[in-house]
Every structure is written in structure tokens, then in C-alpha cells.
MIKEKOL-634310 format. One record per residue (C-alpha): residue in three letters; residue number from 1; z negated, x negated, y negated. Coordinates in steps of 0.2 Angstrom, whole numbers. Example, Ala and Ser with C-alpha at 12.3 -4.5 7.8 and 13.67 -1.06 7.14 Angstrom:
// MIKEKOL-634310
+-------+------+-------+-------+-------+
| gulum | keke |    up |  east | north |
+-------+------+-------+-------+-------+
|   ALA |    1 |   -39 |   -62 |    22 |
|   SER |    2 |   -36 |   -68 |     5 |
+-------+------+-------+-------+-------+
// end
This chain:
// MIKEKOL-634310
+-------+------+-------+-------+-------+
| gulum | keke |    up |  east | north |
+-------+------+-------+-------+-------+
|   MET |    1 |  -333 |  -701 |  -322 |
|   ALA |    2 |  -333 |  -704 |  -303 |
|   ASP |    3 |  -318 |  -693 |  -299 |
|   THR |    4 |  -306 |  -703 |  -311 |
|   MET |    5 |  -302 |  -721 |  -314 |
|   GLN |    6 |  -293 |  -730 |  -328 |
|   PHE |    7 |  -274 |  -732 |  -325 |
|   ASP |    8 |  -264 |  -745 |  -335 |
|   LEU |    9 |  -246 |  -750 |  -333 |
|   VAL |   10 |  -238 |  -764 |  -343 |
|   SER |   11 |  -222 |  -773 |  -343 |
|   PRO |   12 |  -217 |  -789 |  -353 |
|   GLU |   13 |  -211 |  -778 |  -367 |
|   ARG |   14 |  -225 |  -765 |  -370 |
|   ARG |   15 |  -239 |  -755 |  -363 |
|   VAL |   16 |  -230 |  -741 |  -354 |
|   ALA |   17 |  -245 |  -730 |  -350 |
|   SER |   18 |  -264 |  -730 |  -351 |
|   PHE |   19 |  -274 |  -714 |  -345 |
|   ALA |   20 |  -287 |  -708 |  -333 |
|   ALA |   21 |  -281 |  -704 |  -316 |
|   SER |   22 |  -287 |  -697 |  -300 |
|   GLU |   23 |  -274 |  -705 |  -288 |
|   VAL |   24 |  -260 |  -718 |  -290 |
|   LEU |   25 |  -246 |  -720 |  -277 |
|   ILE |   26 |  -241 |  -738 |  -277 |
|   PRO |   27 |  -224 |  -744 |  -270 |
|   GLY |   28 |  -231 |  -760 |  -262 |
|   THR |   29 |  -220 |  -773 |  -253 |
|   ASP |   30 |  -230 |  -771 |  -237 |
|   GLY |   31 |  -229 |  -752 |  -239 |
|   ASN |   32 |  -235 |  -738 |  -250 |
|   LEU |   33 |  -253 |  -738 |  -255 |
|   THR |   34 |  -263 |  -724 |  -263 |
|   ALA |   35 |  -277 |  -729 |  -274 |
|   MET |   36 |  -291 |  -717 |  -278 |
|   PRO |   37 |  -308 |  -719 |  -287 |
|   GLN |   38 |  -320 |  -730 |  -277 |
|   HIS |   39 |  -305 |  -739 |  -268 |
|   SER |   40 |  -309 |  -756 |  -261 |
|   PRO |   41 |  -303 |  -770 |  -272 |
|   VAL |   42 |  -285 |  -776 |  -268 |
|   ILE |   43 |  -270 |  -785 |  -276 |
|   THR |   44 |  -253 |  -781 |  -270 |
|   THR |   45 |  -235 |  -785 |  -275 |
|   LEU |   46 |  -223 |  -772 |  -280 |
|   ARG |   47 |  -206 |  -768 |  -273 |
|   PRO |   48 |  -194 |  -758 |  -283 |
|   GLY |   49 |  -199 |  -740 |  -282 |
|   VAL |   50 |  -208 |  -725 |  -290 |
|   LEU |   51 |  -226 |  -726 |  -295 |
|   ARG |   52 |  -234 |  -709 |  -295 |
|   VAL |   53 |  -250 |  -706 |  -305 |
|   VAL |   54 |  -260 |  -690 |  -304 |
|   GLY |   55 |  -269 |  -688 |  -321 |
|   GLU |   56 |  -281 |  -675 |  -327 |
|   GLN |   57 |  -267 |  -664 |  -333 |
|   GLU |   58 |  -251 |  -668 |  -324 |
|   THR |   59 |  -243 |  -680 |  -311 |
|   ARG |   60 |  -232 |  -693 |  -320 |
|   GLU |   61 |  -219 |  -704 |  -312 |
|   PHE |   62 |  -214 |  -722 |  -317 |
|   VAL |   63 |  -200 |  -733 |  -311 |
|   VAL |   64 |  -205 |  -751 |  -307 |
|   THR |   65 |  -193 |  -765 |  -302 |
|   GLY |   66 |  -207 |  -777 |  -295 |
|   GLY |   67 |  -223 |  -785 |  -301 |
|   PHE |   68 |  -241 |  -784 |  -296 |
|   ALA |   69 |  -255 |  -771 |  -294 |
|   GLU |   70 |  -273 |  -774 |  -295 |
|   VAL |   71 |  -285 |  -760 |  -288 |
|   THR |   72 |  -303 |  -760 |  -291 |
|   ALA |   73 |  -316 |  -746 |  -288 |
|   ASP |   74 |  -314 |  -739 |  -306 |
|   SER |   75 |  -296 |  -745 |  -311 |
|   VAL |   76 |  -278 |  -748 |  -307 |
|   SER |   77 |  -269 |  -761 |  -317 |
|   VAL |   78 |  -250 |  -763 |  -314 |
|   LEU |   79 |  -241 |  -778 |  -321 |
|   ALA |   80 |  -222 |  -773 |  -319 |
|   GLU |   81 |  -207 |  -784 |  -321 |
|   ARG |   82 |  -199 |  -768 |  -328 |
|   ALA |   83 |  -207 |  -751 |  -330 |
|   LEU |   84 |  -200 |  -735 |  -337 |
|   PRO |   85 |  -205 |  -717 |  -336 |
|   ALA |   86 |  -194 |  -710 |  -322 |
|   SER |   87 |  -188 |  -697 |  -334 |
|   GLU |   88 |  -181 |  -711 |  -346 |
|   VAL |   89 |  -171 |  -720 |  -332 |
|   THR |   90 |  -152 |  -718 |  -335 |
|   ARG |   91 |  -137 |  -721 |  -323 |
|   GLU |   92 |  -134 |  -737 |  -334 |
|   HIS |   93 |  -152 |  -744 |  -330 |
|   LEU |   94 |  -149 |  -741 |  -312 |
|   ASP |   95 |  -132 |  -748 |  -312 |
|   GLN |   96 |  -138 |  -764 |  -321 |
|   TRP |   97 |  -152 |  -766 |  -309 |
|   ILE |   98 |  -141 |  -764 |  -294 |
|   GLU |   99 |  -128 |  -776 |  -301 |
|   GLU |  100 |  -142 |  -789 |  -303 |
|   ALA |  101 |  -148 |  -786 |  -285 |
|   ASN |  102 |  -130 |  -788 |  -279 |
|   THR |  103 |  -128 |  -804 |  -289 |
|   THR |  104 |  -145 |  -811 |  -282 |
|   LEU |  105 |  -138 |  -807 |  -264 |
|   ALA |  106 |  -121 |  -815 |  -268 |
|   GLN |  107 |  -130 |  -831 |  -274 |
|   ALA |  108 |  -141 |  -832 |  -259 |
|   ARG |  109 |  -126 |  -831 |  -248 |
|   GLU |  110 |  -115 |  -843 |  -258 |
|   HIS |  111 |  -128 |  -856 |  -260 |
|   ASP |  112 |  -133 |  -855 |  -242 |
|   LEU |  113 |  -152 |  -853 |  -246 |
|   GLY |  114 |  -156 |  -848 |  -229 |
|   ALA |  115 |  -159 |  -832 |  -219 |
|   GLU |  116 |  -175 |  -828 |  -227 |
|   SER |  117 |  -168 |  -829 |  -244 |
|   VAL |  118 |  -153 |  -818 |  -240 |
|   ASP |  119 |  -164 |  -805 |  -231 |
|   SER |  120 |  -176 |  -804 |  -246 |
|   ALA |  121 |  -161 |  -802 |  -258 |
|   ALA |  122 |  -153 |  -789 |  -246 |
|   LYS |  123 |  -170 |  -780 |  -246 |
|   LEU |  124 |  -171 |  -780 |  -265 |
|   LEU |  125 |  -154 |  -772 |  -266 |
|   ALA |  126 |  -159 |  -759 |  -253 |
|   ASP |  127 |  -175 |  -755 |  -262 |
|   MET |  128 |  -165 |  -753 |  -279 |
|   VAL |  129 |  -153 |  -741 |  -271 |
|   ALA |  130 |  -167 |  -731 |  -262 |
|   MET |  131 |  -176 |  -730 |  -279 |
|   GLY |  132 |  -161 |  -723 |  -287 |
|   THR |  133 |  -159 |  -710 |  -273 |
|   GLU |  134 |  -178 |  -705 |  -275 |
|   ILE |  135 |  -176 |  -702 |  -294 |
|   GLY |  136 |  -159 |  -693 |  -291 |
|   LEU |  137 |  -147 |  -705 |  -299 |
|   SER |  138 |  -140 |  -715 |  -284 |
|   ASP |  139 |  -125 |  -712 |  -274 |
|   THR |  140 |  -121 |  -723 |  -259 |
|   ALA |  141 |  -103 |  -726 |  -265 |
|   ARG |  142 |  -109 |  -736 |  -280 |
|   ALA |  143 |  -119 |  -749 |  -270 |
|   PRO |  144 |  -110 |  -761 |  -258 |
|   ALA |  145 |  -118 |  -763 |  -241 |
|   PRO |  146 |  -129 |  -779 |  -240 |
+-------+------+-------+-------+-------+
// end
């Protein structure tokens, strides 16, 4: 069918979703990307964010913490570090991810890994907090400033 494409989302633990979609909004590290049927082939890295998929019956949202997306004319395959339906993400998940990002930032600073590593870790933390805000779980008091 020319108006849909195959969408697959997998994490190391399991296949999270697989269905026909007409549109996929991907949180790419270089900015958001909307893939639709007949899209030019592209591979992009993911930043922590919400992946929105318009299916035949409904729009579904998934939280991803990083990974890769491959887009072809007839499919979108997302290989995520972590992926959950947005409705299943709890405050505990978000707190754990923010704590891990805080630890990464602290280690980059402590071990003097250079400005690029510190900036990358600070961006990871900011993306985690922004993702929490987007799904309605974040409050700025819980995440220290980078």
C-alpha cells in the first residue's frame, strides 16, 4: 500500500512495536525528522525523546533514550537503547534515566574528558529532562542544572 509503510521499534530486550504507519516523527540528534511513505533513505541517531507514530487506527507514542533509525521508502526501523510505550513510563523510569545522565555528566567533569564530552553529557541530561516534561512527568526541581 503506497500510503503506509512498515514501522518496527526494537530494544535490546524485545520488539516493542511493529505495524503499518503513515507517518513517524523521529527525535533525531540533529533535530526532529518526519518520515512518510516514499521518504528518501536516511539513517539518523536518536536523542532521548518521544517517537510519534501515526498508524491506521491511532497515533501511538514511544519514549526512546537513544539509538538509531533507518528510513527507507517503505519502512522505518528504530533500534533503541531503551524504548517503552509513553503510557508505560513511570516517574521511577524517568528518575533513573535522569540519575544516569547526571552520573555521566559528573564523570565527564571529574575525569576531565574535555569540553566536547562535558557538553555532550550536559545535552543528554537536558534531553532527558525535556523528554520527561513532554510526557508530563518532569519537574525542574528534580533535575540539577548542568
